[in-house]
N, C-alpha and C positions, 0 to 999 in steps of 0.2 A: 547575667549575674556572675560575679567572680568571687572566688574564695582563695585566701592565702592560708595554707596549712603548714605550720612549723611542726616538723616531726623528726623522728630518729628511726634507724633501722630496727626491725623486730619489735615494734611497738603495736600491740593489738588494738589499743584505743585509737591510734593514728589510722590504722587500716579501717576500723569501723567508721571513723569520722569521714574518711575519703569516700567510702562506699555510700554512706548516707548522702553526702553532698552530690555524688554522681547521680544517685537516684532522683535528687531534686533538680538535676540539670545545671548544676554550677560548673563553671569553668574553674579548674583547680590549678593554682600555682603552688606546688609543693616545695618547701624549703627544708631539705633534709640536713640535719646537723651532722657534720663530718663529710658531707658530699657537696662541696661548693658553698656551704654555709657553716657558720660557727656559733658557739653559744654567746659570744659577745654581740653578734648581730641580732640574735634573738632577744637579748637583754636590752638592746637599743629599741627594739620594737615594743617589747613588753617587759618593763623592769620588774625584777624580783620574782619572776616565775620560777617554779621548781619542777614542773612537769610538762610533758608534751602529750597530745597536740595542743598547740595554741592557734586559735582560729580567728580570722578576720573575714567578714562577709561584706562585700562592696565597700571596703575601707573602714567598716565599723568593727571594733574589737568585740568579740563574742566571749572568748575564754576557751576552756577545755571541752572535752567531749560531752560531759553532762550539761554544760551551758548551751552547747550547740543543739542538743536534743530539745531542751526547754525552749530555746529561741525558735526553732523550727516548728514547734507545737503551738507557738503563739503566746507562750507564757512569759511573764516578766522574769528576768534573770536577776 
């Protein structure tokens, strides 16, 4: 299972999302804005977003932290 997490430094929700994914045994590809990745690349992946983290699981767009929690609990997002 693979997760792509778009994040930025000092983002508490990004840290919580990564910890949750690690606990669920996901392999995480973190894309940190300002460290090898930029906002234009984020907007190409997910147009019109205003917050991070933005999360993909096995190629499926999930959304932000709250959406991740709902998804992993098996609820409809």
